[in-house]
C-alpha positions in Angstrom: 17.1 0.7 -6.9 18.5 -2.4 -8.5 21.7 -1.6 -6.8 20.1 -2.9 -3.6 20.0 -6.4 -5.1 23.6 -6.9 -4.3 23.1 -6.6 -0.5 23.0 -9.5 2.0 19.2 -9.4 2.0 18.8 -10.4 -1.7 18.4 -14.0 -0.9 15.7 -13.3 1.7 13.7 -11.3 -0.9 14.1 -14.1 -3.5 12.9 -16.7 -1.0 10.0 -14.4 -0.1 8.9 -14.3 -3.7 9.4 -18.0 -4.3 7.8 -19.3 -1.1 5.2 -16.7 -0.2 4.1 -15.0 -3.4 4.2 -17.4 -6.3 2.4 -20.3 -4.6 -0.4 -17.9 -3.7 -1.1 -16.7 -7.2 1.0 -13.6 -7.4 2.0 -13.9 -11.0 2.3 -10.3 -12.3 6.0 -10.1 -13.4 6.3 -6.3 -12.6 4.9 -6.9 -9.0 7.2 -9.8 -8.4 10.2 -7.8 -9.6 9.3 -4.9 -7.4 8.9 -7.2 -4.3 12.2 -8.8 -5.1 14.0 -5.4 -5.5 12.6 -3.1 -2.9 14.6 -3.5 0.4 11.7 -4.2 2.8 14.1 -4.4 5.8 14.9 -0.6 5.4 11.2 0.1 6.3 11.3 -1.4 9.8 13.5 -0.8 12.8 17.0 -2.2 12.9 15.9 -4.7 15.5 13.5 -6.2 13.1 15.7 -6.4 10.0 16.1 -10.2 10.4 12.3 -10.7 10.4 11.5 -8.2 7.6 10.9 -10.9 5.0 8.9 -13.2 7.1 5.2 -14.2 6.2 3.7 -11.9 8.8 3.1 -8.2 9.6 5.5 -6.2 11.8 5.0 -3.3 14.2 6.2 0.1 12.9 5.2 2.1 16.0 2.2 4.3 17.0 0.0 1.2 16.9 0.5 0.7 13.2 2.0 -2.3 11.2 3.7 -3.1 7.9 1.5 -5.7 6.1 2.8 -9.1 5.4 4.5 -9.3 2.0 1.7 -11.4 0.4 -0.9 -8.8 1.3 1.2 -6.0 -0.1 1.7 -8.0 -3.3 -1.9 -9.0 -3.6 -3.3 -5.5 -3.2 -0.7 -4.1 -5.7 -1.5 -6.9 -8.3 -5.3 -6.2 -8.0 -4.6 -2.6 -9.2 -3.3 -3.9 -12.5 -0.8 -1.1 -13.0 0.7 -0.5 -16.4 3.3 2.1 -15.4 1.4 5.2 -16.6 -0.9 5.7 -13.7 -1.3 8.4 -10.9 -2.0 6.4 -7.8 -3.4 7.6 -4.4 -2.4 5.7 -1.4 -4.2 6.2 1.9 -2.0 5.3 4.9 1.7 5.8 4.2 2.8 4.0 7.4 6.5 3.1 7.0 6.3 3.8 3.3 6.9 0.2 2.0 3.7 -0.1 0.0 4.4 3.4 -1.3 7.9 2.2 -2.6 6.4 -0.9 -4.3 3.8 1.4 -6.0 6.5 3.9 -7.0 8.3 1.1 -9.0 5.1 0.3 -10.9 3.4 3.7 -11.8 4.2 7.2 -12.9 3.5 9.0 -9.6 2.3 8.1 -6.1 0.3 10.5 -3.9 0.3 9.1 -0.3 -1.5 10.5 2.7 -0.6 9.7 6.4 -2.2 11.1 9.6 0.7 10.3 12.0 3.5 12.8 11.5 6.4 10.7 13.0 5.6 7.8 10.6 5.5 10.1 7.6 8.8 11.8 8.6 10.5 8.4 8.8 9.0 7.3 5.5 10.1 10.4 3.7 13.8 9.8 5.0 13.6 6.3 3.5 12.2 7.6 0.2 15.1 10.0 0.0 17.6 7.3 0.8 16.3 5.2 -2.0 15.9 8.1 -4.4 12.2 7.6 -4.8 11.4 11.0 -6.3 8.0 10.1 -7.8 6.4 9.9 -4.4 4.4 13.0 -3.1 3.2 12.9 0.5 1.4 14.9 3.0 -0.1 14.8 6.6 -3.9 14.8 6.4 -7.1 12.9 7.0 -6.7 10.1 4.4 -10.5 9.3 4.3 -10.9 12.7 2.5 -8.4 11.7 -0.2 -6.3 14.3 -2.0 -8.9 16.2 -4.1 -6.7 18.8 -5.6 -4.7 16.1 -7.4 -7.7 13.9 -8.4 -8.8 12.0 -10.4 -6.6 8.9 -9.7 -6.5 5.9 -12.0 -5.9 3.7 -8.9 -6.5 4.1 -5.2 -5.1 1.8 -2.5 -6.2 2.0 1.2 -4.0 0.3 3.8 -6.3 0.5 6.8 -9.8 -0.7 7.3 -12.9 1.4 7.7 -16.5 0.4 8.3 -17.6 1.6 4.8 -16.1 2.6 1.6 -15.2 6.4 1.9 -17.3 8.3 -0.6 -14.6 10.9 -1.2 -12.3 8.3 -2.5 -15.0 6.9 -4.8 -15.5 10.5 -6.1 -11.8 10.9 -6.7 -11.5 7.7 -8.6 -11.0 8.1 -12.3 -13.4 6.6 -14.8 -12.3 4.1 -15.6 -10.4 3.3 -12.4 -9.9 0.8 -9.7 -9.6 1.0 -5.9 -8.5 -1.7 -3.5 -9.3 -1.5 0.2 -10.3 -3.5 3.3 -13.8 -2.9 4.7 -15.3 -4.3 7.9 -15.6 -4.2 11.6 -12.9 -4.3 14.2 -12.8 -8.1 14.3 -12.1 -8.7 10.7 -12.5 -7.3 7.3 -12.9 -8.2 3.6 -10.5 -7.0 0.9 -12.6 -5.4 -1.8 -12.0 -4.2 -5.3 -14.0 -1.1 -6.4 -14.3 -0.4 -10.1 -15.7 2.7 -11.8 -16.4 2.4 -15.5 -18.9 4.4 -17.6 -20.2 6.1 -14.4 -21.1 2.8 -12.8 -19.4 1.7 -9.5 -19.1 -2.0 -8.8 -17.5 -3.9 -5.9 -16.0 -7.4 -5.7 -15.0 -9.2 -2.5 -11.5 -10.8 -2.7 -10.6 -12.5 0.7 -10.7 -12.0 4.5 -8.0 -9.8 5.9 -7.0 -8.1 9.1 -5.9 -4.4 9.1 -5.5 -1.6 11.6 -8.3 1.0 11.8 -8.8 3.6 9.1 -9.3 6.7 11.3 -10.9 9.8 9.9 -14.0 11.7 9.0 -15.2 8.8 6.7 -13.7 6.0 8.8 -13.4 5.2 12.5 -13.2 8.0 15.1 -9.9 8.5 16.8 -9.6 7.0 20.2 
């Protein structure tokens, strides 16, 4: 994917890293490289290309959004990936977070409940030749049990509680990053499993779309 670096959006990615990520404590070299290389503008509509590298989320249709670059980078950095992991992502959306993960781990398993979003994400994956991403339509709160356990899990929508199936599918040792809270606001949390003990740490306040499913919010 380094071939994308030559396109006209390279300077916007570099500025995004220098102005939005580095000053906020994103310092993992691999994460910074992925954020600078992955063409974020290809994951939004043509009309939003000029805004793709701004410090804010953008709509991707069906009531969903692509998170602001800092939040994507922060959640990714918290996973502390080494390149060997099998990672579960809940909420494919437009596929941008999936693409960042794909540059940093061995394989990504991503679950989306909205068919048109996943179809579009898959086309982008193919365009970028991201062949280490496996995807399916399903209730993400139930995880992907047939491919568990996962060394890392990332959830890109907020539920009222930590879904127990995801805790069960987390490897030991393993780490999960997800937002938890009510509809007004949530807290980004890190869940660790080690030696059979599960611990949680609060990171910072965030705002995400609803995690809909059996172990999340009910569909409207």
